[in-house]
C-alpha positions in Angstrom: -48.4 15.4 -1.5 -51.0 16.7 1.4 -54.0 18.8 -0.2 -53.8 21.5 2.1 -55.8 24.4 0.0 -58.4 21.9 -2.3 -60.5 24.4 -4.9 -63.0 22.8 -6.6 -61.8 21.4 -10.2 -63.9 24.1 -12.0 -62.3 27.1 -10.9 -60.3 28.5 -13.3 -56.7 27.6 -14.1 -55.2 30.1 -12.2 -56.9 29.3 -8.8 -55.8 25.7 -9.3 -52.3 26.6 -10.1 -51.9 28.5 -7.2 -53.0 26.1 -4.8 -51.0 22.9 -6.5 -47.5 25.9 -6.1 -48.6 26.6 -2.3 -49.2 23.1 -1.6 -45.5 22.2 -2.9 -44.4 24.8 -1.1 -45.9 23.2 2.6 -44.5 19.9 1.2 -41.0 21.4 0.9 -41.4 23.1 3.8 -42.2 19.9 5.8 -39.5 17.8 4.2 -36.8 20.9 5.7 -38.5 20.7 9.9 -38.5 16.7 9.6 -34.2 17.4 8.0 -34.1 20.0 11.1 -35.6 17.4 13.6 -33.5 14.6 12.5 -29.8 17.1 12.6 -30.7 18.0 16.0 -32.0 14.3 17.6 -28.6 14.2 16.8 -27.0 16.5 18.0 -29.1 16.5 21.6 -27.7 13.0 21.2 -23.8 13.6 21.0 -24.5 16.8 23.8 -25.6 14.0 26.1 -22.6 11.5 25.5 -20.5 14.8 25.2 -21.7 15.4 28.9 -21.2 12.4 30.2 -17.4 12.2 28.7 -16.8 15.2 30.7 -18.6 14.5 33.6 -16.1 12.0 34.0 -13.2 13.2 33.8 -14.2 17.0 35.9 -14.6 13.7 38.9 -11.6 12.4 37.8 -9.3 15.3 38.0 -11.5 15.5 41.9 -10.5 12.1 42.8 -6.6 13.4 41.6 -6.6 16.0 43.2 -8.0 14.6 46.8 -5.2 12.0 46.1 -2.2 14.9 45.6 -3.7 17.0 48.1 -3.1 14.0 50.6 -0.7 12.9 49.1 1.3 16.3 50.1 -0.2 17.3 53.2 1.0 13.5 54.5 4.7 14.7 53.3 4.4 11.4 50.5 5.0 13.1 47.0 8.1 11.3 46.0 7.5 9.0 42.4 3.2 9.4 42.9 1.7 7.6 40.3 -2.4 8.4 40.3 -5.0 6.3 38.0 -8.2 6.8 38.7 -11.3 4.6 38.2 -14.8 6.0 38.3 -16.2 2.2 37.1 -14.6 -1.4 35.9 -15.6 -0.8 32.3 -11.3 -0.1 31.1 -10.4 -2.4 33.8 -9.2 -5.7 32.4 -9.2 -8.2 35.8 -7.2 -11.2 35.9 -8.0 -15.0 37.7 -6.5 -14.5 40.9 -5.4 -11.1 41.0 -8.7 -9.5 42.0 -12.0 -9.8 42.9 -14.4 -7.3 41.9 -17.4 -7.4 44.2 -20.0 -6.1 41.9 -23.1 -5.4 44.7 -20.9 -2.9 46.3 -19.0 -2.0 43.2 -15.7 -2.1 44.5 -12.7 -4.2 43.0 -10.5 -5.3 45.8 -6.6 -7.0 44.7 -6.0 -9.9 46.5 
């Protein structure tokens, strides 16, 4: 308990009691502010994480749209399957089947 309001101990009881109540209220407010800050930081972290996912989804949709546009323009739309890889995070590289160039961030099929 922080004593924000200090009163001379020889002051009347009503002043001491009032100062204690005010200090207790300040402590409760501090506790609520700390809880709010914790929740706010958590929410900000979640929104940051969600924004990253949304950005990745938008990039994937843009790549798929460009692929479909190219297929339509070239008349190659039968049996088309699109799988976008923004990075190799979800790709399992099998020995001998692929080569990963970490410098240029590319995967080559061998």
